[in-house]
N, C-alpha and C positions, 0 to 999 in steps of 0.2 A: 503493499500498498504507501504510496507516493503521493506526499503531500506539501505545495508547493506555497510557502511562507514567506514573502517580505520579511526583514530584516526588524521592522516595526512591532510585526504584528506578533512574530516568534517571539521577543524579547517582552512584549504584550503578555502573552500567554504564560512564559516561563514566569514574571512576578506574580500572576495571578495563582497559577500553580502554589509557589512558595507561600504567597500568604496564605491560600487556602489551607494548606499544611500546616502551618502556625496557629490557624484558629481552629483544624482539628484536633493540634495536638491539647492546644488550653480546652476545649470541648470536654477530650478522654479526658484532659487532670482534673478539670472541676467536677464531673460526673464521679470519679473515682473517688475523691475527697470526699462528695455529699455522701456516695454511700458506705464508705467510711463512718462521715459523723455518725449518719445514719444506725447502723449498727451497735 
C-alpha cells in the first residue's frame, strides 16, 4: 500500500499521532490511578 503525502501532511500526521499517544498514556494512567484508589 503506497501513500503519497507531501512533507507538510506527513509532519502534521506524525505530530497528531504523537499527541494522541501522549493523551492515551495520560488517560491510561488516570484510569489506573482511579481504579487503584477505588479498591
